[in-house]
N, C-alpha and C positions, 0 to 999 in steps of 0.2 A: 879374208877375201884377197885375191890376187889382183892387184891394180896394174893396168898398163900406164906407162908414163908418156908424156908429150915431149917431143924434142923441141928445144927453144927455137922460135922463128928467127931468121936473120933480120938484122935492122933494115936491110934493103927490101925484104919481102913485106915487112910491116909498113915501111914508107910507101911502097908501091900500092898496097891495099888502101892506105889512108888517102892517097891522091885520087884513087878511083872512087872511094866513098865520098870524098869532099866534092867531087864533080858530078855526083849522081849516077855514076856508072855501075852496072850490075857486078856483084862480086860472086866468085865461085866458092866452093867449099874450102879450098886451100887458102884463098885470100881472107875469107871470114875467120878461119882458124888462126891465121897469122895475127889478126887483130886482137884475138883473145890474149895474146902474149905481149901486147903493147905495154911499155913501161916508161916512166919518166915523162919527157915532153910529148912523146908519141901517145901515151895514155891520156894526157890532158887534151891533146888534139882530137883523139877519138871521142872523148866525151863532148867536146865542143861541136863536132860534126853531128853526133846523135842528138844533142839538145837543139841544134838548128833545125833538124828534120822534124823533131817533136813540135817545136814552136810554129813551124809552117803548118803543120796539121791542126794545131789549136786555132791558128788564125783562120784557116779554111773552115773549121767547125764553128766559128763565131764565138769562141771563148778564149781569146788570147791570154796567155799567162795563167789560166785557171786549171789547177790540178784537182780532180774530183775524188770523192769517196762515197761509199754507200752506207747509210745509217741503217743498221739491221740488228736482228737477233740471230744467234746461232742455236739451232735446236738439234741436240745429239740424239736422234731417234733411237739408235742402238750403237753400242760400242763393241758389239761382237762382229766378227768378220771371218770369212773362210781363208783369207790370205794371211801370210806370215812375213810381212815386210820387216826387215831387221832394224829399222830406225824408228818404227812407229810407236808412239806413246798413247795414241787414241784407242786403238784396239786393245781389248783385254779379254779375260776369261769369265765365264758365268758366275763363279763363286765370289768374284770381286764386285759384283753388281747387285743392287737390291732387286732388279728384275731385268730380263733380257732386253726389253724395250721400254721407252717411256709410254705411259698410257695416254689416251687421247686428252684427258683433262690436264695432264701435265704439259703436253704440247701446247694446248690452248692457253694455259696460264702464262707460259713464257711469251707466247705471241701477244697476248693482251697487254702484258707489261711493256713489251716493245712498242705496241701501238700507242700506249699512254705516254711514252717518252718520245714520240714523233718518228719512230722507225717506219720505214717503207717496205722492208724486205725481211722475209724469214728464210734463212739459209739452213736447209736440212743437211746435216752431216750424218753419215752412217757407214757401216762396213758393207762389203760385198757379200750378199746372199748368205748370211750367217746360219740360216736354217740348214744349209747343206753340210755344215761342219759340226754345229752344236745342237744336240737333241733338245736342250732347254729352249732354244729359240724356236725350233719346230713345234714343240709342245705349246708354247705361249701363243703362237699364231693359230694353231689348230683349235685351241680352247676358245678363241674369239672369232673363229670363222673366216680367217684370212688364209688364202692359198699360199702367199709368199710375203717376204719383206716388202717387195715392190707394191703388192696389193695393199698392204697396210700403209705404206708411204703415200700412195695415191689418196687413200681415205683421209689421212691427216692433212694433206695439202688442200683438199677440198674444204675441210673444216676450218683451217686457218684462213683461207681465202674468203669463205662465206661469212665467218663469224668475227673476223678481226680486220679484214681489208688488207692485211699484209700480203705482199706478192711472194709466193713460194719460189725459191730457187733450190733445185734438187741436185744433190751430189751423191747419187747411189752407186757410182762406179760404172763398171761395164754393163751396157744395155744392148739388147738386140734391137733391130729395126722395129719390130712389132712393139717392143716395150717403150721405145721412144715415142711411137705413135700413140700409145695408150696414155702416157704421162703428159704429152704435149698440151692437151686441153686444160690441164689443171696447174701448169707451171709455165709462167712467162719465159723462164730461162732454166737451163740445166748446165752441168759442168762435170768434167773429169780431167784430171791432170794427165797429160801424156807422160810426163816425167823424163823419159829417155827412150831413144830408139835402139839402144845398145842391148841386143838380145843376150849377149854373154852375161850381163848383170842379172838376168832372169834364169838362164839355163845352167850356169855353172855353180856347183856347190860352193857355198861361202859368199855368193853374190847377194846383194841387198834384197833382191826380189825372188831368190830361189825358194821354191815351195809356195809361190803365190800365183795361182792359175790366172788371175785377172790382170797380172802385170806383164804378160807377154806382149811385147811391143806391137806385133802384128795385129793382135786382138784390139788393142787400144787405138791403133790407127784406123781399124775398121769402124770403130765407134765414132771417131771424128768424121769419117766420111758419111756414115749413116745419119748422124745428127744433121749434117748438111743436106742430105737428100730429103730428110723429113722437114727441114726448115726450122729447126730449133735454135734460137739464139743460144750460143754455147760459149762456155769459158774453158780454157785449157791452159797448159803451160809446161814448163820444164822444172826439174829439181836438180840443182847443181851440187857437186861435191860428194856424190855417192859412189865414186869410183870410175866415172866415165872419163874418157879423154876429151881434149878440146875438140877434136874432129868429130867425136860422137855427139858432143853437145851441139855443135853447129848442125849436124845432120838432123837432130830433133827440131831445131828451129826451121830448117828448110822443109821438113815434113809438115809442120804447122802452117807454114806459108803456102805450101802446095794445096792443102785442104781448103784454106780460106780463099785462095784464088779461084778454086773450082766452084765453091758453094757460097762464099761470102757470109758465113754464118757465125764467125768467131767474134763475139762481142768484146772479149778481152783476152790477153795473153799474160800469164803470170810467170815471172822469173823468181823462183824461190830458192833460197840457200839452205843447204843441209846444216842443221845444228845437232850436235851429239847430245843425247839425253840419257839420264840414268835409267837403269833397268831395261835397256835395249841391247841387242846383240852388237850394235855399232857404237856403244857408249865410249869406246876408246879411240874412235876415228876423229881426226881433226875437223873442226868446223870449216865450212867453205869460207875463204877469206873475203872480206868486204871489197877489197880491190878486185878480186876475181868476179864477184857478183856485179860490181859496177861495169866492168868490161863486158860481161855477158849481156847485161841490160842494154848497153850501148850497141853491141853487135846485133842484138835482136831488133833494136830500133832501126838500124841501118838496113837490115834485111827485110823487115816487115813494113817499113815505110811510114809516112806521116799520118796516115789514116788509122793505123793500128792503135788500139788502146792497150798500153803496156803498164803492168803494175808490179810492184814488189811489196811484200808484206811488211808494214812498218814495225811490227812487234818482233821481227827477227834480225834487226840491223843495229841494235845497241845505240840508237839515237843518231845514226849517221844519215839523217834525212837529206841533208844538202848534197851529199855524194850521189845518192840515187836520183835526185832531181837533176843534177848536172848530167847524169848518164842518159836521161831521156824518158823517164817514166812520165805518165800523165794521169795516173790513177793510183790510189793507195788501197783500193779494195774495200772490204767490209770492216767497218768500225762500229762497235756496239756500246751503248751506254748501259746495257743490262747484263749481258753474258760475256764470258771469255770466249776467245777463239779456241774451241775444244780440241781442234786438230793440232794447232801450233802452240 
């Protein structure tokens, strides 16, 4: 993969951006990009500004000093996917699975165990439209009378909601406006990571999203807007360290802000760091640095403001919880007493 590199911001540009952020003035793309390069005292000052904005939002929300999490179970409905993301360990091939999908009884068993442990939410994880790539997935659905993975997902969400009381949160990837409308009555919330707006990471051979039709940034941006038009409480976020530049990273945050300002539907924004995994095409890439993650969280907080709910996955930061708290998160996301986070 050919990476573009960032030029180091000048100390003067970082200081100017910090002054504007500290006084509540709007930042442009260049100023926000400069802040991602903050080091030393400027880095500490950036985190202080971001934490102050977060704390103001928590006070306004009536929960000063309280950082939340969601007690849930993760239900990997299928690990098959039509995309080929070069860092993914969740998606696999049919012969490595006992079946293309979990059956309904398996789904309910996970949900019931979660309910018994006091969980409130069932987070469905799955690949994008696997039946369009894998004949085994198409066959499994046909044999049980389901037209599509989304059709089966809806049926499982209804079963979990009615039989266990857990609230389904659906992460099926790219959805059309009509599909969002159909799933909305059975899911109090849904989600899809934007990840990046850098089209070159999808379109150029060797890019992390090359060969993945559902990772075209324009398509994912359309889903963010459609979810807002439908009125679905939605989770999204960015993935850092996959070859994007700082300017491209900031552009993704601005895109998320634009969607939320227009529709007000984003219930949380995740800032997730790339971690290299064995048996993936990107296993030799360096992990996103924790310093870089903290700076990105802080810039996201500055750009998205005090009312945004910003989270970072606690299982990807090697115990550096204090650093992310200093950077301005107010939510840790899903934590399960029953299941692992199958995606991460």
